[in-house]
KEKOL-176450 format. One record per residue: x, y, z of N, C-alpha, C, O in turn. Coordinates in steps of 0.1 Angstrom, whole numbers, plus 5000, padded with zeros to 4 digits. Layout:
N
XYZXYZXYZXYZ/...
# end
This chain:
641
656659504100655759414093655059324104655759254111/653759334104653059254114652059164108651059214102/652259034109651358934103650258894112649358824109/650358934125649458894135647958934132647058844132/647659064128646359094125645759014113644558974112/646658994103646158914091645858774095644858714091/646758714103646458574107645258564116644458474115/645058664125643858664133642558684124641558614127/642658764114641458784105641158654098639958614097/642158584093641958464086641358354095640558274091/641858354107641358254117639858284121639058194121/639558414123638258444126637258414115636158374117/637658444102636858414091636658264090635558214086/637658184092637558034092636557984102635757904099/636658044114635658004125634258044121633357964123/634058154115632758204111632258114100631058074100/633058074091632657984080632257844085631157794081/632957794094632657664100631357674108630457584107/631057784115629857794122628657804113627657744115/628757884102627657904092627357764085626257734083/628457694082628257574075627657464084626857384079/627957464097627357374106625857414109625057334112/625557544108624257594110623257554099622157514101/623757574087622857554075623057414069622057354063/624257354070624457224064624557114075624457144087/624756994070624856874079626056794074626056744063/627056794083628256724079628056574077628756504070/627056514084626856374084626056334072626356224066/625156414067624256374056624856404042624556334033/625556514041625956564028627356504025628056454034/627656504012628956444008630156524013630056644015/631256464014632456534019632956634008633356744012/632856593996633256683985632356813985632956923982/631056793988630256913988630557004000630657123999/630856944011631257024023632557094021632657214024/633557034015634857104012634657214002635157324004/633857183991633657293981632957413986633357523984/631857393994631157504000631957574010631857694011/632757504018633657574028634557664021634757774025/635257614010636257694003635557823997636057933997/634357803991633657913984633258013995633458133992/632657974006632258074016633558134023633558254025/634558054025635758104032636458214024636858314029/636658184011637358274003636558404000637158513999/635258383999634458503997634458594009634558724008/634458534021634458624033635858674036636058784041/636958604031638258664032638358794024638958894029/637758804012637858924004637159034012637659154011/636059004019635359114026636159164038636159284041/636759074046637359114058638859154057639459214066/639559114046640959154044641059274035642159344035/640059304027640159424018640359554026641159634021/639759574038640059694046641559704049642059824050/642259594052643659604054644459654042645359724042/643959604030644559644017644359794016645259864011/643159844019642859994018643760074027644360174022/643960034039644860114048646360114043647060214044/646759994038648159994033648260074020649360144018/647260084012647260174000647360314004648160393998/646560354014646660494019648060534025648460644023/648660434031649960454037650960464025651860554026/650860384015651760394004651560523996652460583991/650260573996650060703990650760813997651260903991/650760804011651460904019652960904016653561014015/653560784015654960774012655260823998656260893996/654360803988654560853975654561003974655361073968/653561063981653561213982654761273989655261373984/655261203999656461264006657661253997658461343996/657761143989658861133980658761233968659761283963/657561253964657361353953657661493957658161573949/657361523970657661663974659161683977659661793978/659961573978661361583981661661673994662561753994/660861654003661061734016660761644027659961554027/661561664038661361584050660961684061661761754066/659661674065659161764076659861734089660161624093/660061844097660661834110659561784121659961724131/658361824118657361784128657061644127656661594116/657161574138656961424138655561384135655261274130/654561474138653161444136652861444121651761384117/653661504113653461504098654061384091653861374079/654761304098655361184092654261084089653261074096/654561004079653660894076653760784086654760714087/652760774094652760674105652360534099651460524091/653060434103652860294097651660234104651460234116/650660184096649460124101649759994108650759924105/648959954117649059824124648759714114647859724106/649459604115649259494106649759504092649259444083/650759584090651359614077652059484072652959434080/651759444061652459324055652959364041652559464035/653959294036654459324022653459324012652459244012/653559414002652559413991652559283983651459243979/653659223981653759093974652958983981652258903975/653058983994652358884002650858894000650158793997/650359024000648859043999648459013984647358963982/649359043975648959023961648858873958647958823951/649858793963649758653961648558593968647958493962/648158643979646958593986645758623978644858533977/645658743972644558773964644458683951643358643947/645558653946645558563934645058423937644258373930/645458373948644958243952643458243955642758163951/643058343963641658353967640758383955639758313954/641158473947640258513936640158403926639058363922/641258353921641158253910640658123915639958053907/640858083927640157963933638657983933637957893929/638258103938636858123938636158133924635058083922/636958183914636358193901636258053895635258023888/637257963897637157833892636057753898635357673892/635857783911634757713918633357763912632557673909/633157893911631857943908631457923893630257913890/632457913884632157903870632357763865631757723854/633057673872633357543867632857433877632057353874/633557433888633357323898631957313904631357203903/631457423909630257423916629057393907628157313911/628957453895627857413886627857263882626757193882/629057203880629157063877628756983890628056873888/629057023901628656953913627156963916626556863921/626657073913625157083914624456983905623556913910/624856973893624256873884624556733889623756643887/625656713894626056573899625256533910624756413910/624956613920624156573932622756553929622056483936/622256613918620856593914620656503903619456473898/621756443898621556343887620956213891621156173903/620256153882619556023886620355903882619855793884/621555913876622255793872622755723884622855773895/622955593882623255503894624755483895625155413905/625655533886627055513887627755653888627155753883/628955653893629755783893629955833879629855953876/630355743870630655783856629455833849629455933842/628255773852627055823846626655963851626156043843/626855983864626556113869627456223864626956333861/628756193863629656293857629256323843629256443839/628956223835628556243821627256323820627156423812/626256293829625056373829625256523833624656613829/626256533843626556673847627156753836626856873834/628156693829628756763818627756803807627756903801/626856703804625856733794624856843798624456923789/624456843810623456943815624057083815623357183813/625357093817626057223817626657263804627257373803/626557183794627157213781626557343775627357423769/625257363776624657483770625157603777625357703770/625357603790625857723797627257753793627657863791/628057643792629457673788629557723773630457803770/628657673765628657723751628257873751628857953743/627357913759626958053760628058133765628358243760/628758083776629958163781630958183770631558283769/631258073762632258083752631858183741632758253736/630558193738630158283728630358433733630758513725/629958453745630158583751631658623751631958743748/632458533755633958553755634458593741635258683740/633958513731634358543717633958683713634658753706/632758723717632258853714633158963720633459063714/633558943733634359043739635759043732636259153730/636258933728637558933721637459003707638359083704/636358983700636159053687636059203689636559273681/635259243699635159383702636459443706636759553701/637259373714638559433718639459443706640259543705/639359343697640259353685639859463676640659533670/638559493675638059603666638559733672638759833664/638659743685639059873691640659883692641159983697/641359793686642759793685643459753697644659793699/642859673706643559633718644459513715643959413708/645659513720646559403718646159283726645859293738/645959163720645459053726646658963731646958853726/647259013742648258933748647758863761646558863763/648558793768648058723780647458803790646358773795/648058923793647459003804646059063799645159073807/645959093786644759153781643659043782642459083785/643958923778642958813779642458793793641258773796/643458793803643058783817642058893821641058873828/642459013817641559133821640259123814639259153821/640159073802638859053795637958953803636758973805/638658843807637858743814637358793828636158773831/638258863835637858923847636759033845635759043853/636859113835635859213832634559153829633459203833/634559043821633258983818632558923830631358943832/633358863839632758813852632258923860631158913866/633059033862632559143870631459223864630559273871/631359223851630259293844628959213847627959273851/628959083846627759003850627459023864626259043868/628459033873628159053887627559193890626659203898/628059293883627559433885626059443880625259513887/625759373869624359383864623459323874622359373877/623859203880622959143890622959223903621959233911/624159283906624259363919623359483919622859523930/623159543908622259663907620859623912620259703920/620359513907618959473911618959433926618059473933/619959363930619959313944620159423954619459433964/621059523951621259633960620059723960619659783970/619459743948618259823947617059783956616259863961/617059653958616059593967616459593982615759633991/617759543984618159523998618459654005618259654017/618959753999619259884006618059944012618160024021/616859914006615559974011614859874020614359904031/614859744016613959654023614659604036613859564045/615959594036616559544049616259644061615859594071/616459774060616059854071614559854074614159864085/613759844063612359844065611859714072611059724081/612459604068612059484075612559484090611859424098/613659544092614159554106613159644114612959624126/612659744108611659834115610359754118609759774128/609959674108608759594110608959484121608059444127/610259454123610559354133610159404147609759324156/610259534149609859594162608359584164607859584176/607559574153606059564155605659424155605659354145/605259374167604959234169603659194161603559084155/602759284160601459254154601659244138601159154132/602559324133602859314119603559184116603159114106/604559154124605259024121604358904123604458804115/603458914132602558804134601558784123601358674118/601058894118600158884106600958834093600358754086/602158884092602958834081603258694082603258614072/603458644094603758504096602558414093602658304087/601358464098600058394094599958384079599458284074/600258494072600058494058601058394051600658324042/602258384056603258294051602858144054603058064045/602258124065601857984069600757944059600757824055/599758024056598657984047599257954033598757864027/600158034028600758014016601657884016601657804007/602357864027603157744028602457624030602957514026/601157624035600357504036600057444023600057324021/599857534013599657473999600857413994600757303988/602057473996603257413991603557283998604057183992/603157274011603457154019602557044014603056924012/601257064011600356964005600856913992600856803988/601357013983601856973970603056883971603256793964/603956923980605156843982604856703987605456603983/603856693996603456564001602856473990603156353989/601956533982601356463971602356423961602256303956/603256503958604356463948605156353954605456263946/605556363966606356253972605556123972606056013970/604256123975603456003976603355943962603455823960/603156023952603055973938604355903934604255793928/605455973936606755913932607055783940607555693934/606655783953606955663961606055543956606555433955/604755573953603955473948604455413934604455293932/604955503926605455463913606755383915606955273908/607555423924608855343927608455203933609155103929/607555193942607155063947606554973937606654853937/605755033928605154963917606254903908606154783904/607254983905608354933897609054823904609454713898/609254833917609954733924609154603925609754493925/607854613925607054493925607054423912606854303911/607154503901607154443888608454373885608354263878/609554423890610854353887611054243897611054263909/611254123892611354003900612854003906613654083902/612953913915614253903921615453873912616553913914/615153793901616153753892616453863882617353853874/615653973881615854073871617154153875617454183886/617854193864619154273866618954413871619854473877/617754473868617454603872616754623886616454733890/616554513893615854523905616754593916616154663924/618054583915618954653924618754803923618854873933/618654853910618454993908617055043913616955153919/616054953912614754993917614854993933614155083939/615554903939615754913953616455043957616255093968/617455083949618155203952617155323952617255413960/616255323942615255433942614355433954614155543960/613955323958613055313970613855353982613255413991/615055313983615855353995616155503996616555554007/615855583986615955723987614955783996615155894001/613855723998612755774007613055744021613155624025/613255834030613555804044612355734051611255754047/612755634059611655554065610755634074609555614075/611255734081610355814090609455904082608255924086/609855944070608856014061607755924056606655964055/608155804052607155704047606155674058604955654056/606655654070605755624081604755734084603655714088/605255854082604355974084603355984073602156014076/603755964061602755984049601855854047600755874043/602355744051601655614049601555544063602255444065/600755594072600655534086600155394086600655314094/599255364076598655224076599055164062598155154053/600255134060600655084047600154954044600054864052/599654934032599054814027599354804012599754894006/599054684006599254673992598354763984598654793972/597254803989596354893982596955033979596555093970/597855073988598455203986599355203974599655313969/599755093969600755093958600255013946601054963938/598955013944598354953932598255053921597155113919/599355073914599355163903599855093891600555143882/599354973889599854883878599454943865600154913855/598455023864598055073851598955193847599055223835/599655253856600455373853601855323848602455393840/602355213853603655173850603555033844603154933852/603855013832603854883826605154813827606154873831/605254683824606454613825607554663815608754653818/607154703804608154753794608854873799610054883797/608054973805608755093810609655053822610655113824/609154963830609954933842611254863839612254873847/611354803828612654733824613554823815614554783810/613154953814613955043806614855123816614355193825/616155123814617055183823616955333823617055403833/616655393811616455533810615255583818615255693824/614155503818613055533827613355533841612955613849/614255433846614655423859615455543863615455593875/616355593854617155713857616255833859616455913868/615255853850614255963852613555953865613256043872/613155823869612355803881613255833893612855883903/614555793892615555823903615655973905615756023916/615756053894615856193895614556253901614656343909/613456203897612156253903612156223918611656303926/612656103922612656073936613556163944613256213955/614756193939615656283946615056423947615156483958/614456473937613856603937612656603947612456703954/611856503947610656493955611056493970610456563978/612056413973612556403987613156533992612856584003/613956603984614556723987613456833989613456913999/612456833980611456933981610556913994610257014001/610256793997609456764009610256804021609656864030/611556764022612256794034612456944036612356994047/612657024025612757164026611457224031611457314040/610357184025609057234028608657204042608157294050/608957084047608657044060609457124070608957164081/610757144068611557214077611157364077611057424088/610757424066610257554066608957574073608657674079/608057474071606757474078606957464093606357544101/607857384098608157374113608657504118608257554129/609657564111610257684116609257804116609257884125/608457804105607457914105606457894115605957994121/605957774118604957754128605557784142604857844150/606757744144607357774157607457924159607257974170/607857994148607858144149606558204152606458304160/605458154146604158204149603758184163603158274170/603958064168603558034182604358124192603858164202/605658144189606458224197606058374197605958434207/605658424185605158564184603858584191603658684197/603058484192601858494200602158504214601458574222/603158424219603558434233604058574236603858634247/604858624227605458764229604358864229604458954237/603458854220602358954220601558954233601159054238/601358834238600658824251601458874262600958934272/602758854262603658894272603759044272603959104283/603659114261603759254260602559324267602659434272/601459244268600259294275600259254290599859334298/600759134293600659084307601959094314601959104326/603059094307604359084313604858954317606058934321/604058844315604458704318604858644305604058644295/605958574304606458514292607058374295607858364304/606558274288607058144289608258124280608058114268/609458114285610658104277610857964272610757874280/611057944259611257804254612657754257613557834260/612857634255614257574255614657544269613957564279/615857494271616457454283617157574290616857694287/618157544298618957644305619757734295620257684284/619857854298620657954290621658024298621558044310/622658074291623658154297623158294302623658344312/622058344295621458464299620358444309619558354307/620358514320619258494330617958514325617758594316/616958444330615558454325614958594326614258634317/615258664337614758804338615258894327614458974322/616458884323617058964313616458924299616159004291/616158794297615558744285614158804284613758844273/613458794295612058844294612058994292611159054285/612959074298613059214296613359244282612859344276/614259174276614559194262613359174253613059264244/612659064254611559034245610359124248609559154238/610159174260608959254263609159404262608259474259/610359444265610559594266611659644257611459744251/612859584257614059634251614159614236614759684229/613559504231613759464217613159564208613759594197/611959624210611359714201612159844199612459874188/612559914210613360034207614760004201615260084193/615359894205616659864199616559844184617359894177/615659764180615459734165615059864158615559884146/614359954164613960074157615160164156615360224145/615960174166617260264165618160194155618760274147/618360064155619160004145618660024131619460034121/617360014129616760044116617060184111617360204099/616960284120617360414116618760434112619060504102/619660364119621060364116621360304102622160354094/620660194099620860134086620260214075620860214064/619160284078618660374067619660484065619760534053/620360534075621360644073622460584065623060654056/622860454067623860394059623460384045624260404035/622160354042621660344029621760474022622160484010/621360584028621460714022622960754019623260804008/623860714028625260744026625760664014626560724005/625360544012625860464001625260513988625960523978/623960553988623360603976623960733971624160753959/624260823981624960943977626360913971626760983962/627060813977628360783972628260713958629160743950/627260633955627060573942626860683931627260663920/626060783935625760883925626860983923626761063913/627860993931628861093930630261043929631261123928/630560913929631860863930632660893917633860893917/631960903906632660913893632961063890633561093880/632561153898632861293897634361313901634661303913/635261353892636661363895637161503897638261523902/636361613894636861743896637061783911637961853914/636161733919636261753933635661633940634761563934/635961603953635461493960634061523966633961613974/633061453960631761473965631161343972630161353979/631861233970631361113976631561113991632661133996/630461093999630661094014631560984019632361014028/631560874012632460764017633960804014634760774023/634160864003635560904000636061014010637161014014/635161104013635461214022635861154036636861204042/635061064041635361004054636660934054637460944063/636960854043638160774042639360874041640460854048/639260974033640361074032640661144045641761174048/639561184052639761264064640561174075641461214081/640161044076640760954085642260924081643060914089/642460914068643860884063644761004065645960994068/644261134063645061244065645461264079646561324082/644661214089645061214103645861084107646061064119/646161004097646860874100646060784109646660714117/644760794109643960704117643560584108642360564104/644560494106644260384097643360284103642660214096/643360274116642360174122640960214120640060134119/640760344119639360394116638960374101637860344098/639960384093639760354079639360204077638460174069/640060124084639759974083638359954089637559874083/638060014100636759994106635560044097634559974095/635760164091634760214082634660124070633560104065/635760084065635659994053634959864056634159814047/635259804067634559674071633059704072632259614067/632659814078631259844079630559864066629459804064/631159934057630559964044630459834035629459804030/631559764034631559634026630659534032629859464025/630659524045629759424052628259464049627459374047/627959594050626559634047626159604033625059564030/627059634024626759604009626559454007625559424000/627359374013627159234012625859184019625159104013/625559244030624359204037623059244029622159164028/623059354023621959394014621759304002620659263998/622959273996622859193984622459043987621558993981/623058993998622658854002621358844008620658744007/620858954015619458954020618458934009617458864010/618759003997617858983986617858843980616858783976/619058783980619258653974618458553983617758463977/618558563996617958464005616358484004615758384009/615858594000614458613999613858593985612758623983/614658533976614158513963613058403963613158313971/612058423954610958333954611258213944610558193935/612358143947612658023940612857903950613857833950/611857893958611957803969611957653965612657573971/611357623954611457483949612857443944613157323943/613657543942615057513937616057543947617057473949/615957653955616957703963616357763976615457843975/616857723987616457774000617457734011617857614011/617857824019618757794031617857784043617157874047/617957664050617257644062618157614073619257564072/617757664085618557644097618557504102617857414096/619357474112619357344119619857234109619357124110/620657264099621157164090620257104081620456994076/619157174077618157124068618257164054617457144045/619457234050619657274037620257164029621157094033/619657144017620157034008621457074001621857194002/622056973995623357003989623257093977624157183975/622257093969622057183958622057323962622657413956/621257353973621157493978622457543984622857663982/623257453991624557493996625457533985626157633985/625557453974626357473963625957603956626857683951/624657623954624157743948624557873956624957973950/624457863969624857983977626358013976626758123975/627157903976628557923974628957983960629858073959/628157943950628458003937628058153936628758233930/626958183943626558323943627558413950627858523946/627958363962628958443969630258463962630758573962/630758363955631958383947631758473935632758543932/630658483929630358563918630158713922630458803914/629558733933629058873937630058943946630059063945/630858873953631758943963632859033956632959143960/633558983945634459073939633859203933634459313934/632659193926632059313921631659413932631759533930/631259353943630959443955632159523960632059643963/633259453960634459513965634959613955635459723959/634859583942635259683932634459813933634859923931/633159783935632259903936632559983948632560103948/632959923959633359993971634660073969634760193973/635660013962636860093959636560213950637260313952/635660203941635260313933634560423942634760543939/633760383951633060473960634060563968633760673971/635160503973636060573982637260623974638260673980/637160633960638160693951639560623953640560693954/639560493953640760413953640960333940641860253940/640160363931640360303917640860413909640160503905/642160403906642860513899642360533885642460643879/641760433878641160453865639760523865639360573855/639160513877637860593878638160733882637460823877/639160763890639560893894640960933888641860953895/640960943875642260963868642861103872644061113872/642061203874642561333876643161353890643861453893/642961253899643461273912644961233913645761273922/645461143903646861103902647361053916648361113921/646660953921647160903934648560833932649360843941/648760773921650060713919650160573925651160503922/649160533933649160403939647760343938646760413936/647660213939646360143939646460023948647559973951/645259973952645259853960645759733953645759723941/646259633961646759513955645559433949645759353939/644359453954643159383949642859443935642559363926/643059573933642859633920643959593910643659573898/645159573914646259523905645859383900646059363888/645259303908644859173903643659183894643659113884/642659253898641359263891641559333877640759313868/642459433877642459513865641459623866640859643876/641159693855640259803854639159773843639459723833/637959813847636859793837636859883825636159863816/637759983825637760073814638660023803638960093793/639159893804639859833793638959823781639459843769/637659803783636659793772635859923773635259943784/635760003763635060133764633660123767633060203775/632960023762631560003765631259973780630260013785/632259913786632159883800632460003808631860033818/633560083804633960193812632860303811632660363822/632260333800631360443799629960403804629160493808/629660273803628260243807628160193821627460253829/628960093825628760023838629460113849628860123860/630560173846631160253857630460373861630560423872/629660423852628960553855627460533856626860563867/626760483846625360483846624760363854623660373859/625460253854624860143861624760163876623660123881/625660223883625460243897624260343900623560333910/624060433891622960533893621660463891620660503896/621660343883620360273882619860213895618760173896/620760203905620360153918619360243924618460203931/619460373921618460473926617060433921616060443929/616960403909615660363903615060243910613860243913/615860143911615360023918615060043933614059983938/615760133939615460163953614060233954613260213963/613760323944612460393944611360293942610360303948/611560203933610560093930610360013943609159973946/611359983950611259903962610559983973609759923981/610860113974610360193985608860203983608060193993/608360223971606860233969606260093967605060093964/606959983968606459853967605659833953604659763953/606259883943605559873930605659733925604659683919/606759663928606859523923605859433931605259343925/605759453944604759373952603359403947602559303946/603059523945601659553941601359503927600259463924/602359503918602159453905601859303905600959253899/602659233913602459083914601159053921600458963917/600759133931599459113937598359143928597259073928/598459243919597459263909597359153899596259133893/598459083896598458973886597958843892597858743885/597558843905596958723911597958643919597658543924/599258693920600258623928600158673942600358793944/599958583952599758623965600958703971602058643972/600758823975601758903982601058973994599959013993/601858994004601259044016601159194015602159264014/599959244015599659384015598759414027597659364027/599259494036598559514049597159574047596259534055/596859654037595559714036594659644025593759714020/594959524023594159444013593359344019593859274028/592059334015591159234022591559094019591359004027/592059064007592458924003593658884012593658764016/594558974015595658934024595158914038595658824045/594158984042593558964055592858834056592858764067/592258784045591658654045592658544047592458444054/593758564040594858464041595458464055595858364061/595558584061595958594075595058514085595558454094/593758534083592758464091592958314089592858234099/593158264077593258124075594558074081594557964087/595658154080596858114087596758104102597358024109/595958204108595758204122594958074127595258014137/594058034118593357904121594257784121594157694130/595157784112596157674111597057674123597357564129/597457794128598257794140597457754152598057684161/596257784153595357734164595257584164595357524175/595057524152595057384152596357314156596357214163/597457384152598757324156598957334171599557244177/598557444177598657464191597857364199598257304209/596657334194595757234201596357094199596357014208/596957064188597556934185598756914195598956814201/599557014196600757004205600257004220600956934228/599257074223598757064237598156924240598456874251/597456864230596956724233598156624234598156534242/599156644226600356554227601056574241601456474247/601156694245601756724258600956654270601456594279/599556674269598756614279598756464278598756394289/598856404266598956264265600256214271600256104278/601356284268602556234274602656254289603156174296/601956364294601956384308601156264315601556214325/599956234309599156124315599955994314599855914323/600555964303601355844302602455834312602755734318/603155954314604155954324603655934338604255854346/602455994341601855974355601455834357601655774367/600855774346600455634347601655534349601555444357/602655564342603955484344604455494358604855394363/604455614363604955634377604055554387604555504396/602755554385601855484394602055334393602155264403/602255284381602455144379603755104386603854994393/604855184384606055144390605955154405606555074412/605255254411605155274425604355154431604755104441/603255104424602554994429603354864429603254784438/604054844418604954724417605954724428606354624434/606554844431607554854442606954824455607554764463/605654874458605054854470604754704472604954644483/604254634462603954494463605254414465605254314473/606354454459607654384461608054404475608554304481/607954524480608354544494607454464504608054414514/606154464502605254394511605554244510605454174520/605854184498606254044497607454014504607653904509/608454104505609654074512609454074527610254014534/608354144532608054144546607154034551606754044563/606753934543605853824547606453734558607753734559/605653674566606153584576606753454571606253414560/607753394577608353274572607353154572607453074563/606453154582605553044583604653034571604352934566/604253154566603353154554604053104542603453044533/605353124542606153074530606252924530606352864520/606352864543606452724543605152644545605152524547/604052714545602752644547602452554535602552604524/602052424537601752334526600452374519599552434525/600452344507599252374499598352254499598752144495/597052274503596052164504595052194494594452304493/594852094486593852104475592452064480592351944484/591552154481590152124486589252074474589452104463/588351994478587351944468586452064464585852134473/586252074452585452184446584352124438584652044429/583152164441581952124433581652234423581552344427/581452194411581052284401579552264397579152154395/578852374396577452364393577252444380577852544377/576352394372576052454359575352584361575552684354/574452594371573752714373573252724387573452634395/572552824391572052844405570952754408570752724420/570152694399569052604402569552474407568852404415/570752434403571252304408571552304423571652194429/571752424428571952424443570652394451570752354462/569552404445568252384452567752234450566652204455/568452154442567952014440568451924450569651924453/567551834456567951744467568651624461568751614449/569151534470569951424465569151324457569651274447/567851294461567051194454566751244440566851174430/566351364439566051424426567251424417567151394405/568451454423569651454415570051314410570551304399/569751214418570051074415569151014404569550924397/567851064403566951014393567051084380566451044370/567951184379568151254367568951164357569651074362/568951194345569751114335571251144338571551264340/572051044339573451064342574151144332573851144320/575151214337575951304328576851214319577351114324/576951254307577851184297579251194300580051104296/579651294308581051304311581551194320580851164330/582651134318583251024325582350904325582350824335/581550884314580550774314581250634313580850534318/582450634306583150504304584350484313585150404310/584350564323585550554332585650424339586650364340/584450364344584450244351584750124342585350024346/584450134329584750024320586250014317586649934309/
# end
């Protein structure tokens, strides 16, 4: 029994989760409860992905032991003995771990995380008010879940299923996995085709550059809308604050609303702030300002406006930086000279230049071909895994061949690759969903709390169905492959149960639903969805369309303006730095020259000489007689008196 591989896997997954949470989230700005909940959701989801291959190898080893015991024979050749895989742990230990991981993830994704999502976006000013608003906003979803559960119970009772504790648990798990499989069909149908294709397009710098120009032009509209929305909400909040006097009981809540707007954002949007910027007295009357429900709604609008602006601004900066970098790369591919951004790096600059100018394109093309081969392998396995007369699934054939040779480390490696690729395709589609105003993951800690919670909820809901689908592909679900009579099953399957408990699920989802992935893959391959949206007037990038090329030209103009602006700022900073250096140098020279002065000059007495002041140049030409005959000056006229 070796626990070392299991402990190493759990530690590596923990380190990966901390890295991802630090990359997308911000420990300083977000709530501690949000950080802990998202960490647990991501960590437990990744545990299922990376520990399931160990469960697969242990199951194959148990299958070998069962077959040896069934044959009642002990072979003399040592090579035919069941070799123990590395990292073997007791079955009970793995089963207990699955129970903790799975049920914690299910409680998070169906109860805790939705409530926390509503809590962080609620506009109430107290903790109790936010909890109440969160419960109220999720009440409709919980009612819908309860109705679906009652329908499943009634259907099971009609089919004569005994409704004991174990059956109720299996029904709950089946309902959750059914929802996940329905969503998984759409996500995999898109990701299995689009992920290798996007990687192939990554090798084409011109295509990536035009696509980035297109995204910038579309994003500029979203950026202006977010700025206008934030300005309107801020003006309204300042108007309410001006209406409420210091002695009013609601003024503290108005101040809380105004404090939601970061000072650096207000300085950027209102560079010359004055009272005229906040003269919206006609829009907000005193009666509305003194209504607490109105302040709650205004607080919610302020939270949403600030989050939307920060996400859009972060996306705008990252997209603009990518466009400027791609232009540098395109020029470097022609000239061979590349200006590398950033400070010192562990990788030498010559190797970095070689990668970006020469090696990146063939590497990404080869990787794209390998991923496309993986896609074909998975699609063939999805279409053939339910055939039980003989093994036709390529994934099952590979696993069985490795297991028959007692190469359990290869079974684990192949299982990790397949499950990781399925998760990558599914999550790749999620991250590219066009729900940017609600959900988006941004690098450098710019992701808001709502998006982090939403991502954790999706990972917890989709990871178990992906793993169950994988176990069916490699013929380790005994209820899918009943004629094989393996006699053993994975500890993960023991916990999850089998979807054939309900006939409608067994006959429909287990067989026909995976085949529907082929249909969605065909739709994605021919870009029918993109062309349909483009025909409906929704901007989609189509390389051979003149409207898309117009948007590309507009985006290129915006990038040129941004480059000129940054160039002027760099020149201004360079001139300011040079001027500062000259001033400091001159001051230093004067100080040094003053220290070298002669001592006599320092002790020389100051003699005040008589100075005559003349009003103009003509007074210098007037003689003394003429000057004495003139009218005396009124200055000092009464001094003698």
